C-alpha positions as CSV (number, residue, x, y, z in Angstrom):
1,M,-15.0,-1.6,-4.0
2,R,-17.4,1.3,-4.7
3,S,-20.0,1.0,-1.9
4,V,-20.6,-0.5,1.5
5,E,-22.9,-3.0,-0.2
6,D,-20.0,-4.2,-2.4
7,V,-18.0,-4.8,0.8
8,A,-20.9,-6.6,2.5
9,R,-21.2,-9.0,-0.4
10,L,-17.5,-9.9,-0.4
11,L,-17.3,-10.3,3.4
12,A,-20.4,-12.5,3.2
13,V,-18.6,-14.9,0.8
14,G,-15.5,-15.1,3.0
15,A,-13.2,-12.2,2.4
16,D,-11.4,-10.9,5.5
17,K,-10.2,-7.6,4.0
18,I,-11.1,-5.4,1.1
19,G,-9.3,-2.6,-0.7
20,V,-10.4,0.7,-1.9
21,N,-8.6,3.2,-4.1
22,S,-10.3,5.4,-6.8
23,A,-13.8,5.2,-5.2
24,A,-12.4,6.6,-1.9
25,I,-10.6,9.4,-3.8
26,A,-13.9,10.3,-5.6
27,R,-15.8,10.0,-2.3
28,P,-13.7,10.0,0.9
29,Q,-16.8,9.4,3.0
30,L,-16.7,5.8,1.7
31,I,-13.8,5.1,4.1
32,D,-15.8,6.3,7.1
33,E,-18.9,4.3,6.0
34,I,-16.9,1.0,5.6
35,A,-15.0,1.5,8.8
36,D,-18.1,2.4,10.8
37,R,-20.0,-0.6,9.6
38,F,-17.3,-3.3,9.4
39,G,-14.4,-2.0,11.4
40,A,-11.0,-0.6,10.4
41,Q,-9.4,-4.0,10.3
42,V,-11.4,-4.8,7.1
43,L,-10.3,-1.7,5.2
44,V,-7.1,-1.5,3.2
45,L,-6.6,1.8,1.4
46,S,-4.6,1.2,-1.8
47,L,-2.5,4.2,-2.8
48,D,-0.8,4.4,-6.2
49,V,1.7,7.1,-5.7
50,K,4.3,8.8,-7.8
51,R,6.9,11.5,-7.4
52,A,5.7,15.1,-8.3
53,G,7.2,18.4,-7.4
54,T,3.7,19.9,-7.3
55,T,2.9,18.7,-3.8
56,G,4.3,19.4,-0.4
57,S,5.6,15.9,0.2
58,G,6.9,15.5,-3.3
59,F,4.5,12.6,-4.0
60,V,1.1,12.7,-5.7
61,V,-1.8,10.3,-5.6
62,T,-2.8,8.7,-8.9
63,T,-5.7,6.6,-10.1
64,H,-6.2,4.0,-12.8
65,G,-3.0,2.2,-12.1
66,G,-0.9,5.3,-12.1
67,R,-2.2,6.6,-15.5
68,A,-4.2,9.5,-14.1
69,E,-2.7,12.1,-11.7
70,T,-4.8,13.8,-9.0
71,T,-3.8,17.0,-7.3
72,M,-3.8,15.2,-3.9
73,D,-0.6,15.1,-1.8
74,A,0.1,11.5,-0.9
75,R,1.1,12.3,2.7
76,D,-2.1,14.4,3.3
77,W,-4.3,11.7,1.7
78,A,-2.7,8.9,3.7
79,R,-3.2,10.9,6.9
80,E,-6.8,11.7,6.1
81,A,-7.6,8.1,5.2
82,V,-6.2,6.8,8.5
83,E,-8.2,9.4,10.4
84,R,-11.3,8.3,8.5
85,G,-10.8,4.7,9.5
86,A,-8.5,3.0,7.0
87,G,-6.9,0.0,8.8
88,E,-4.0,-0.5,6.5
89,L,-2.2,1.4,3.8
90,L,-1.1,-0.5,0.7
91,V,1.4,1.9,-0.9
92,N,2.5,1.2,-4.5
93,S,5.2,3.3,-5.9
94,I,4.3,3.9,-9.6
95,D,7.8,5.1,-10.2
96,A,9.4,1.9,-8.9
97,D,6.7,-0.6,-10.0
98,G,8.1,-3.0,-12.5
99,T,11.6,-1.7,-12.4
100,R,13.0,-4.4,-10.1
101,D,15.4,-1.7,-8.7
102,G,14.1,-1.9,-5.1
103,F,11.2,-0.4,-3.1
104,D,11.0,3.4,-2.9
105,L,12.4,3.7,0.6
106,E,11.7,7.5,0.8
107,L,8.0,6.9,0.1
108,V,7.9,4.1,2.7
109,E,9.4,6.4,5.3
110,L,7.0,9.1,4.5
111,M,4.0,6.8,4.9
112,R,5.4,5.5,8.2
113,E,5.6,9.0,9.5
114,V,1.9,9.7,9.0
115,S,0.4,6.3,9.6
116,A,-0.4,4.6,12.9
117,V,-1.8,1.6,10.9
118,P,0.2,-1.0,9.1
119,V,2.0,0.1,5.9
120,I,2.5,-2.4,3.1
121,A,5.2,-1.4,0.6
122,S,4.7,-2.3,-3.0
123,G,6.5,-1.7,-6.3
124,G,10.1,-2.3,-7.2
125,A,11.2,-5.6,-5.8
126,G,13.9,-7.2,-7.9
127,S,16.1,-9.3,-5.6
128,V,16.0,-10.8,-2.1
129,A,18.2,-7.9,-0.9
130,D,15.3,-5.4,-1.6
131,F,12.9,-6.6,1.0
132,A,14.7,-6.0,4.3
133,P,15.5,-2.3,3.6
134,A,11.7,-1.7,3.0
135,I,11.0,-3.2,6.4
136,A,13.8,-1.1,8.0
137,A,12.3,2.0,6.3
138,G,9.0,1.4,8.2
139,A,7.0,-1.1,6.1
140,D,5.1,-3.6,8.2
141,A,4.8,-5.9,5.2
142,V,6.1,-6.0,1.6
143,L,4.3,-7.0,-1.6
144,A,5.9,-8.3,-4.8
145,A,4.5,-10.0,-7.8
146,S,6.5,-10.1,-11.0
147,V,9.6,-11.6,-9.4
148,F,7.5,-14.5,-8.2
149,H,5.5,-14.9,-11.4
150,S,8.6,-15.0,-13.5
151,G,10.3,-17.5,-11.2
152,Q,13.2,-15.1,-10.5
153,L,12.5,-15.5,-6.8
154,T,10.6,-17.8,-4.6
155,V,8.7,-16.9,-1.4
156,G,11.1,-19.2,0.4
157,D,14.1,-17.2,-0.9
158,V,12.6,-14.0,0.4
159,K,11.7,-15.4,3.7
160,D,15.2,-16.9,4.2
161,A,16.8,-13.5,3.3
162,L,14.5,-11.6,5.7
163,R,15.2,-14.1,8.5
164,A,18.9,-13.7,7.9
165,E,18.4,-9.9,8.4
166,G,16.6,-10.5,11.7
167,V,13.1,-9.8,10.4
168,E,10.3,-11.8,11.9
169,V,8.6,-13.9,9.2
170,R,5.5,-16.1,9.3
């Protein structure tokens, strides 16, 4: 999504939520514009984040699927985006993505500290045991793809494991 008009077109054909990433980094006012016109509940800020010692939090925002680093501190950008009107944060750990070694719990905790809106953890799921710790670290939801596409896990497997850990599942 690069403009309010892009959002309007998608909502008109039935979308409930839209995500922004690079366009909001290039022009942060886009977040304000979307939230003001359609409400925060529509706007999911997608953050592709990786570890970097060059920022105060130790995490830097990236663009282009993690291939291009910005100078933006992930904690500061998440805080600003929520203040501008982002209704959810979809936080993808570039370092963990595709590793199947588990979610980056430190990153999840950091995002939870600065966000009053839902945090969705992404990147790193490899087994059913990886999901509950992400929720315990502060994620309101978890996202995984490759473990489902490959057939390694089923959604039912994950839901059963989460229920067994006392996590409410729909």
